[in-house]
PDB file of N, CA, C and O in Angstrom:
ATOM      1  N   UNK A   1       1.270 -14.346  -0.901  1.00  0.00           N
ATOM      2  CA  UNK A   1       2.097 -13.355  -0.255  1.00  0.00           C
ATOM      3  C   UNK A   1       3.711 -13.527  -0.810  1.00  0.00           C
ATOM      4  O   UNK A   1       4.283 -14.595  -1.030  1.00  0.00           O
ATOM      5  N   UNK A   2       4.173 -12.380  -0.941  1.00  0.00           N
ATOM      6  CA  UNK A   2       5.845 -12.679  -1.225  1.00  0.00           C
ATOM      7  C   UNK A   2       6.240 -13.242  -0.075  1.00  0.00           C
ATOM      8  O   UNK A   2       5.417 -13.543   0.789  1.00  0.00           O
ATOM      9  N   UNK A   3       7.674 -13.470   0.082  1.00  0.00           N
ATOM     10  CA  UNK A   3       8.398 -13.640   1.027  1.00  0.00           C
ATOM     11  C   UNK A   3       9.408 -13.003   1.641  1.00  0.00           C
ATOM     12  O   UNK A   3       9.893 -13.191   2.757  1.00  0.00           O
ATOM     13  N   UNK A   4       9.717 -12.110   0.670  1.00  0.00           N
ATOM     14  CA  UNK A   4      10.143 -10.796   1.287  1.00  0.00           C
ATOM     15  C   UNK A   4       9.334  -9.685   1.545  1.00  0.00           C
ATOM     16  O   UNK A   4       8.760  -9.005   0.695  1.00  0.00           O
ATOM     17  N   UNK A   5       9.312  -9.503   2.979  1.00  0.00           N
ATOM     18  CA  UNK A   5       8.513  -8.329   3.334  1.00  0.00           C
ATOM     19  C   UNK A   5       8.460  -7.006   2.382  1.00  0.00           C
ATOM     20  O   UNK A   5       9.357  -6.775   1.571  1.00  0.00           O
ATOM     21  N   UNK A   6       7.375  -6.194   2.546  1.00  0.00           N
ATOM     22  CA  UNK A   6       7.354  -4.952   1.889  1.00  0.00           C
ATOM     23  C   UNK A   6       8.214  -3.876   2.566  1.00  0.00           C
ATOM     24  O   UNK A   6       8.463  -4.107   3.749  1.00  0.00           O
ATOM     25  N   UNK A   7       8.632  -2.936   2.136  1.00  0.00           N
ATOM     26  CA  UNK A   7       9.383  -1.747   2.697  1.00  0.00           C
ATOM     27  C   UNK A   7       8.709  -1.072   3.719  1.00  0.00           C
ATOM     28  O   UNK A   7       9.332  -0.763   4.734  1.00  0.00           O
ATOM     29  N   UNK A   8       7.336  -0.758   3.574  1.00  0.00           N
ATOM     30  CA  UNK A   8       6.373   0.048   4.242  1.00  0.00           C
ATOM     31  C   UNK A   8       5.073  -0.607   4.184  1.00  0.00           C
ATOM     32  O   UNK A   8       4.757  -1.084   3.094  1.00  0.00           O
ATOM     33  N   UNK A   9       4.105  -0.738   5.349  1.00  0.00           N
ATOM     34  CA  UNK A   9       2.835  -1.361   5.270  1.00  0.00           C
ATOM     35  C   UNK A   9       1.851  -0.248   5.904  1.00  0.00           C
ATOM     36  O   UNK A   9       2.099   0.276   6.990  1.00  0.00           O
ATOM     37  N   UNK A  10       0.608   0.094   5.060  1.00  0.00           N
ATOM     38  CA  UNK A  10       0.111   1.224   5.284  1.00  0.00           C
ATOM     39  C   UNK A  10      -1.681   0.476   5.674  1.00  0.00           C
ATOM     40  O   UNK A  10      -2.465  -0.057   4.889  1.00  0.00           O
ATOM     41  N   UNK A  11      -1.786   0.663   6.769  1.00  0.00           N
ATOM     42  CA  UNK A  11      -3.322   0.189   7.031  1.00  0.00           C
ATOM     43  C   UNK A  11      -4.375   1.379   6.478  1.00  0.00           C
ATOM     44  O   UNK A  11      -4.298   2.588   6.695  1.00  0.00           O
ATOM     45  N   UNK A  12      -5.349   0.676   5.722  1.00  0.00           N
ATOM     46  CA  UNK A  12      -6.321   2.051   5.252  1.00  0.00           C
ATOM     47  C   UNK A  12      -7.909   1.481   5.310  1.00  0.00           C
ATOM     48  O   UNK A  12      -8.071   0.281   5.533  1.00  0.00           O
ATOM     49  N   UNK A  13      -9.003   2.300   5.120  1.00  0.00           N
ATOM     50  CA  UNK A  13      -9.979   1.860   5.223  1.00  0.00           C
ATOM     51  C   UNK A  13     -10.887   1.920   4.081  1.00  0.00           C
ATOM     52  O   UNK A  13     -12.100   1.723   4.145  1.00  0.00           O
ATOM     53  N   UNK A  14     -10.264   2.185   3.100  1.00  0.00           N
ATOM     54  CA  UNK A  14     -11.040   2.391   1.795  1.00  0.00           C
ATOM     55  C   UNK A  14     -10.204   1.300   0.705  1.00  0.00           C
ATOM     56  O   UNK A  14      -9.043   0.909   0.826  1.00  0.00           O
ATOM     57  N   UNK A  15     -11.137   0.971  -0.331  1.00  0.00           N
ATOM     58  CA  UNK A  15     -10.823   0.223  -1.162  1.00  0.00           C
ATOM     59  C   UNK A  15      -9.450   0.590  -2.336  1.00  0.00           C
ATOM     60  O   UNK A  15      -8.459  -0.025  -2.731  1.00  0.00           O
ATOM     61  N   UNK A  16     -10.071   1.961  -2.593  1.00  0.00           N
ATOM     62  CA  UNK A  16      -9.097   2.703  -3.669  1.00  0.00           C
ATOM     63  C   UNK A  16      -8.179   3.261  -2.525  1.00  0.00           C
ATOM     64  O   UNK A  16      -8.474   3.428  -1.341  1.00  0.00           O
ATOM     65  N   UNK A  17      -6.908   3.525  -3.214  1.00  0.00           N
ATOM     66  CA  UNK A  17      -5.825   4.413  -2.483  1.00  0.00           C
ATOM     67  C   UNK A  17      -5.000   4.916  -3.572  1.00  0.00           C
ATOM     68  O   UNK A  17      -5.074   4.488  -4.724  1.00  0.00           O
ATOM     69  N   UNK A  18      -4.148   5.911  -3.146  1.00  0.00           N
ATOM     70  CA  UNK A  18      -3.431   6.686  -3.940  1.00  0.00           C
ATOM     71  C   UNK A  18      -1.988   6.709  -3.182  1.00  0.00           C
ATOM     72  O   UNK A  18      -1.980   6.935  -1.972  1.00  0.00           O
ATOM     73  N   UNK A  19      -0.764   6.476  -3.883  1.00  0.00           N
ATOM     74  CA  UNK A  19       0.367   6.459  -3.656  1.00  0.00           C
ATOM     75  C   UNK A  19       1.171   7.475  -4.651  1.00  0.00           C
ATOM     76  O   UNK A  19       1.087   7.492  -5.879  1.00  0.00           O
ATOM     77  N   UNK A  20       1.937   8.280  -3.858  1.00  0.00           N
ATOM     78  CA  UNK A  20       2.978   9.121  -4.687  1.00  0.00           C
ATOM     79  C   UNK A  20       4.447   9.236  -4.051  1.00  0.00           C
ATOM     80  O   UNK A  20       5.239  10.170  -4.179  1.00  0.00           O
ATOM     81  N   UNK A  21       4.599   8.084  -3.358  1.00  0.00           N
ATOM     82  CA  UNK A  21       6.171   7.631  -2.676  1.00  0.00           C
ATOM     83  C   UNK A  21       6.237   8.750  -1.667  1.00  0.00           C
ATOM     84  O   UNK A  21       7.392   8.789  -1.244  1.00  0.00           O
ATOM     85  N   UNK A  22       5.618   9.515  -1.200  1.00  0.00           N
ATOM     86  CA  UNK A  22       5.728  10.659  -0.302  1.00  0.00           C
ATOM     87  C   UNK A  22       5.698   9.767   1.086  1.00  0.00           C
ATOM     88  O   UNK A  22       5.424   8.570   1.182  1.00  0.00           O
ATOM     89  N   UNK A  23       6.051  10.673   2.111  1.00  0.00           N
ATOM     90  CA  UNK A  23       5.809  10.524   3.752  1.00  0.00           C
ATOM     91  C   UNK A  23       6.993  10.862   4.345  1.00  0.00           C
ATOM     92  O   UNK A  23       7.142  12.033   4.695  1.00  0.00           O
ATOM     93  N   UNK A  24       7.880  10.050   4.531  1.00  0.00           N
ATOM     94  CA  UNK A  24       9.103  10.379   5.386  1.00  0.00           C
ATOM     95  C   UNK A  24      10.271  11.517   4.432  1.00  0.00           C
ATOM     96  O   UNK A  24      11.063  12.407   4.740  1.00  0.00           O
ATOM     97  N   UNK A  25       9.837  10.901   3.234  1.00  0.00           N
ATOM     98  CA  UNK A  25      10.870  11.817   2.321  1.00  0.00           C
ATOM     99  C   UNK A  25       9.863  13.094   1.500  1.00  0.00           C
ATOM    100  O   UNK A  25       8.635  13.075   1.423  1.00  0.00           O
ATOM    101  N   UNK A  26      10.670  14.017   1.016  1.00  0.00           N
ATOM    102  CA  UNK A  26       9.575  15.297   0.456  1.00  0.00           C
ATOM    103  C   UNK A  26       8.845  14.584  -0.792  1.00  0.00           C
ATOM    104  O   UNK A  26       9.232  13.482  -1.178  1.00  0.00           O
ATOM    105  N   UNK A  27       8.188  14.999  -1.167  1.00  0.00           N
ATOM    106  CA  UNK A  27       7.069  14.438  -2.515  1.00  0.00           C
ATOM    107  C   UNK A  27       7.944  14.644  -3.853  1.00  0.00           C
ATOM    108  O   UNK A  27       7.879  13.889  -4.822  1.00  0.00           O
ATOM    109  N   UNK A  28       8.574  15.507  -3.784  1.00  0.00           N
ATOM    110  CA  UNK A  28       9.426  15.784  -5.075  1.00  0.00           C
ATOM    111  C   UNK A  28      10.468  14.727  -5.288  1.00  0.00           C
ATOM    112  O   UNK A  28      11.013  14.624  -6.387  1.00  0.00           O
ATOM    113  N   UNK A  29      10.771  13.937  -4.288  1.00  0.00           N
ATOM    114  CA  UNK A  29      11.573  12.805  -4.394  1.00  0.00           C
ATOM    115  C   UNK A  29      11.009  11.483  -4.411  1.00  0.00           C
ATOM    116  O   UNK A  29      11.620  10.415  -4.453  1.00  0.00           O
ATOM    117  N   UNK A  30       9.599  11.711  -4.366  1.00  0.00           N
ATOM    118  CA  UNK A  30       8.903  10.242  -4.607  1.00  0.00           C
ATOM    119  C   UNK A  30       8.690  10.077  -5.881  1.00  0.00           C
ATOM    120  O   UNK A  30       9.525  10.534  -6.662  1.00  0.00           O
ATOM    121  N   UNK A  31       7.624   9.447  -6.342  1.00  0.00           N
ATOM    122  CA  UNK A  31       7.120   8.971  -7.846  1.00  0.00           C
ATOM    123  C   UNK A  31       5.746   9.443  -8.374  1.00  0.00           C
ATOM    124  O   UNK A  31       4.899   9.790  -7.551  1.00  0.00           O
ATOM    125  N   UNK A  32       5.489   9.475  -9.619  1.00  0.00           N
ATOM    126  CA  UNK A  32       4.498  10.219  -9.884  1.00  0.00           C
ATOM    127  C   UNK A  32       3.093   9.557  -9.174  1.00  0.00           C
ATOM    128  O   UNK A  32       3.225   8.393  -8.795  1.00  0.00           O
ATOM    129  N   UNK A  33       1.927  10.112  -8.986  1.00  0.00           N
ATOM    130  CA  UNK A  33       0.824   9.440  -8.184  1.00  0.00           C
ATOM    131  C   UNK A  33       0.126   8.487  -8.709  1.00  0.00           C
ATOM    132  O   UNK A  33      -0.576   8.834  -9.659  1.00  0.00           O
ATOM    133  N   UNK A  34       0.083   7.258  -8.365  1.00  0.00           N
ATOM    134  CA  UNK A  34      -0.936   6.451  -8.865  1.00  0.00           C
ATOM    135  C   UNK A  34      -1.890   5.899  -8.009  1.00  0.00           C
ATOM    136  O   UNK A  34      -1.647   5.711  -6.817  1.00  0.00           O
ATOM    137  N   UNK A  35      -3.211   5.560  -8.655  1.00  0.00           N
ATOM    138  CA  UNK A  35      -4.582   5.127  -7.853  1.00  0.00           C
ATOM    139  C   UNK A  35      -4.465   3.632  -8.052  1.00  0.00           C
ATOM    140  O   UNK A  35      -4.290   3.120  -9.158  1.00  0.00           O
ATOM    141  N   UNK A  36      -4.584   2.870  -6.759  1.00  0.00           N
ATOM    142  CA  UNK A  36      -4.638   1.623  -6.668  1.00  0.00           C
ATOM    143  C   UNK A  36      -5.729   0.724  -6.141  1.00  0.00           C
ATOM    144  O   UNK A  36      -5.919   1.055  -4.970  1.00  0.00           O
ATOM    145  N   UNK A  37      -6.322  -0.009  -6.395  1.00  0.00           N
ATOM    146  CA  UNK A  37      -7.260  -0.734  -5.971  1.00  0.00           C
ATOM    147  C   UNK A  37      -7.308  -2.231  -5.398  1.00  0.00           C
ATOM    148  O   UNK A  37      -7.119  -3.272  -6.027  1.00  0.00           O
ATOM    149  N   UNK A  38      -7.654  -2.043  -3.844  1.00  0.00           N
ATOM    150  CA  UNK A  38      -7.431  -3.452  -3.075  1.00  0.00           C
ATOM    151  C   UNK A  38      -8.455  -4.346  -3.551  1.00  0.00           C
ATOM    152  O   UNK A  38      -9.658  -4.108  -3.434  1.00  0.00           O
ATOM    153  N   UNK A  39      -7.880  -5.570  -4.187  1.00  0.00           N
ATOM    154  CA  UNK A  39      -8.993  -6.772  -4.626  1.00  0.00           C
ATOM    155  C   UNK A  39      -9.100  -7.450  -3.258  1.00  0.00           C
ATOM    156  O   UNK A  39      -8.809  -7.044  -2.133  1.00  0.00           O
ATOM    157  N   UNK A  40      -9.656  -8.718  -3.740  1.00  0.00           N
ATOM    158  CA  UNK A  40     -10.275  -9.733  -2.737  1.00  0.00           C
ATOM    159  C   UNK A  40      -9.042 -10.157  -1.863  1.00  0.00           C
ATOM    160  O   UNK A  40      -9.327 -10.531  -0.725  1.00  0.00           O
ATOM    161  N   UNK A  41      -7.667 -10.158  -2.228  1.00  0.00           N
ATOM    162  CA  UNK A  41      -6.802 -10.667  -1.262  1.00  0.00           C
ATOM    163  C   UNK A  41      -6.634  -9.758  -0.011  1.00  0.00           C
ATOM    164  O   UNK A  41      -6.131 -10.106   1.057  1.00  0.00           O
ATOM    165  N   UNK A  42      -7.152  -8.497  -0.331  1.00  0.00           N
ATOM    166  CA  UNK A  42      -7.103  -7.579   1.023  1.00  0.00           C
ATOM    167  C   UNK A  42      -5.926  -6.561   1.155  1.00  0.00           C
ATOM    168  O   UNK A  42      -5.819  -5.696   2.024  1.00  0.00           O
ATOM    169  N   UNK A  43      -5.051  -6.830   0.118  1.00  0.00           N
ATOM    170  CA  UNK A  43      -3.825  -5.799  -0.230  1.00  0.00           C
ATOM    171  C   UNK A  43      -3.554  -5.466  -1.801  1.00  0.00           C
ATOM    172  O   UNK A  43      -3.926  -6.050  -2.818  1.00  0.00           O
ATOM    173  N   UNK A  44      -2.857  -4.442  -1.629  1.00  0.00           N
ATOM    174  CA  UNK A  44      -2.402  -4.161  -2.902  1.00  0.00           C
ATOM    175  C   UNK A  44      -0.920  -3.434  -2.837  1.00  0.00           C
ATOM    176  O   UNK A  44      -0.789  -2.546  -1.994  1.00  0.00           O
ATOM    177  N   UNK A  45       0.100  -3.734  -3.604  1.00  0.00           N
ATOM    178  CA  UNK A  45       1.283  -3.147  -3.652  1.00  0.00           C
ATOM    179  C   UNK A  45       1.567  -2.342  -4.586  1.00  0.00           C
ATOM    180  O   UNK A  45       1.109  -2.663  -5.682  1.00  0.00           O
ATOM    181  N   UNK A  46       2.368  -1.082  -4.525  1.00  0.00           N
ATOM    182  CA  UNK A  46       2.696  -0.132  -5.391  1.00  0.00           C
ATOM    183  C   UNK A  46       3.752  -0.560  -6.218  1.00  0.00           C
ATOM    184  O   UNK A  46       4.742  -1.036  -5.663  1.00  0.00           O
ATOM    185  N   UNK A  47       3.720  -0.476  -7.439  1.00  0.00           N
ATOM    186  CA  UNK A  47       4.489  -1.114  -8.321  1.00  0.00           C
ATOM    187  C   UNK A  47       5.651  -0.002  -8.606  1.00  0.00           C
ATOM    188  O   UNK A  47       6.613  -0.222  -9.342  1.00  0.00           O
ATOM    189  N   UNK A  48       5.429   1.181  -7.939  1.00  0.00           N
ATOM    190  CA  UNK A  48       6.943   2.023  -7.813  1.00  0.00           C
ATOM    191  C   UNK A  48       7.741   1.843  -6.409  1.00  0.00           C
ATOM    192  O   UNK A  48       8.895   1.420  -6.341  1.00  0.00           O
ATOM    193  N   UNK A  49       7.146   2.134  -5.580  1.00  0.00           N
ATOM    194  CA  UNK A  49       7.867   1.915  -4.315  1.00  0.00           C
ATOM    195  C   UNK A  49       7.689   0.640  -3.560  1.00  0.00           C
ATOM    196  O   UNK A  49       8.579   0.301  -2.780  1.00  0.00           O
ATOM    197  N   UNK A  50       6.539  -0.159  -3.729  1.00  0.00           N
ATOM    198  CA  UNK A  50       6.472  -1.137  -3.245  1.00  0.00           C
ATOM    199  C   UNK A  50       5.981  -1.252  -1.968  1.00  0.00           C
ATOM    200  O   UNK A  50       5.950  -2.301  -1.325  1.00  0.00           O
ATOM    201  N   UNK A  51       5.576  -0.118  -1.579  1.00  0.00           N
ATOM    202  CA  UNK A  51       4.407  -0.052  -0.384  1.00  0.00           C
ATOM    203  C   UNK A  51       3.283  -0.886  -0.533  1.00  0.00           C
ATOM    204  O   UNK A  51       2.684  -1.100  -1.588  1.00  0.00           O
ATOM    205  N   UNK A  52       2.957  -1.476   0.894  1.00  0.00           N
ATOM    206  CA  UNK A  52       1.828  -2.550   1.056  1.00  0.00           C
ATOM    207  C   UNK A  52       0.491  -1.766   1.530  1.00  0.00           C
ATOM    208  O   UNK A  52       0.456  -1.344   2.686  1.00  0.00           O
ATOM    209  N   UNK A  53      -0.434  -1.595   0.802  1.00  0.00           N
ATOM    210  CA  UNK A  53      -1.544  -1.081   1.562  1.00  0.00           C
ATOM    211  C   UNK A  53      -2.677  -2.198   1.719  1.00  0.00           C
ATOM    212  O   UNK A  53      -3.183  -2.859   0.812  1.00  0.00           O
ATOM    213  N   UNK A  54      -2.954  -2.250   3.083  1.00  0.00           N
ATOM    214  CA  UNK A  54      -3.449  -3.466   3.462  1.00  0.00           C
ATOM    215  C   UNK A  54      -5.223  -2.934   4.098  1.00  0.00           C
ATOM    216  O   UNK A  54      -5.278  -1.930   4.809  1.00  0.00           O
ATOM    217  N   UNK A  55      -6.228  -3.523   3.836  1.00  0.00           N
ATOM    218  CA  UNK A  55      -7.551  -3.003   3.914  1.00  0.00           C
ATOM    219  C   UNK A  55      -7.686  -3.531   5.519  1.00  0.00           C
ATOM    220  O   UNK A  55      -7.283  -4.663   5.786  1.00  0.00           O
ATOM    221  N   UNK A  56      -8.106  -2.911   6.283  1.00  0.00           N
ATOM    222  CA  UNK A  56      -8.248  -2.783   7.762  1.00  0.00           C
ATOM    223  C   UNK A  56      -9.507  -3.741   7.785  1.00  0.00           C
ATOM    224  O   UNK A  56     -10.545  -3.450   7.191  1.00  0.00           O
ATOM    225  N   UNK A  57      -9.303  -5.171   8.679  1.00  0.00           N
ATOM    226  CA  UNK A  57     -10.423  -5.906   8.788  1.00  0.00           C
ATOM    227  C   UNK A  57     -10.303  -6.952   7.524  1.00  0.00           C
ATOM    228  O   UNK A  57     -10.989  -7.970   7.624  1.00  0.00           O
ATOM    229  N   UNK A  58      -9.495  -6.797   6.341  1.00  0.00           N
ATOM    230  CA  UNK A  58      -9.513  -7.736   5.353  1.00  0.00           C
ATOM    231  C   UNK A  58      -9.113  -8.757   5.424  1.00  0.00           C
ATOM    232  O   UNK A  58      -8.873  -8.966   6.613  1.00  0.00           O
ATOM    233  N   UNK A  59      -8.777  -9.926   4.603  1.00  0.00           N
ATOM    234  CA  UNK A  59      -8.350 -10.897   4.710  1.00  0.00           C
ATOM    235  C   UNK A  59      -6.479 -10.898   4.940  1.00  0.00           C
ATOM    236  O   UNK A  59      -5.958 -11.927   5.368  1.00  0.00           O
ATOM    237  N   UNK A  60      -5.871 -10.037   4.711  1.00  0.00           N
ATOM    238  CA  UNK A  60      -4.546  -9.842   4.684  1.00  0.00           C
ATOM    239  C   UNK A  60      -4.265  -8.767   5.967  1.00  0.00           C
ATOM    240  O   UNK A  60      -3.159  -8.251   6.129  1.00  0.00           O
ATOM    241  N   UNK A  61      -5.134  -8.568   6.633  1.00  0.00           N
ATOM    242  CA  UNK A  61      -4.771  -7.908   8.106  1.00  0.00           C
ATOM    243  C   UNK A  61      -4.589  -8.883   8.959  1.00  0.00           C
ATOM    244  O   UNK A  61      -5.522  -9.525   9.443  1.00  0.00           O
ATOM    245  N   UNK A  62      -3.240  -9.099   9.244  1.00  0.00           N
ATOM    246  CA  UNK A  62      -2.948 -10.088  10.535  1.00  0.00           C
ATOM    247  C   UNK A  62      -3.237  -9.601  11.964  1.00  0.00           C
ATOM    248  O   UNK A  62      -3.380 -10.433  12.860  1.00  0.00           O
ATOM    249  N   UNK A  63      -3.329  -8.292  12.209  1.00  0.00           N
ATOM    250  CA  UNK A  63      -3.868  -7.671  13.341  1.00  0.00           C
ATOM    251  C   UNK A  63      -5.173  -7.735  14.194  1.00  0.00           C
ATOM    252  O   UNK A  63      -5.429  -7.543  15.383  1.00  0.00           O
ATOM    253  N   UNK A  64      -6.016  -8.147  12.893  1.00  0.00           N
ATOM    254  CA  UNK A  64      -7.758  -8.442  13.330  1.00  0.00           C
ATOM    255  C   UNK A  64      -8.106  -9.996  13.760  1.00  0.00           C
ATOM    256  O   UNK A  64      -9.254 -10.307  14.075  1.00  0.00           O
TER     257      UNK A  64
END
């Protein structure tokens, strides 16, 4: 894992996630929708907005 914390961490239950940068901001101000796949490390980061998607119960889930 990187030493700089991600701007936002989202826990998910699926290995395939979509990110469009939406959320607290209007979707029109986000980025193109990209589909990401969580590998064996238990997380994936969006290349546009740096959000980190963590698989619940996976190796990167520090709350389990």
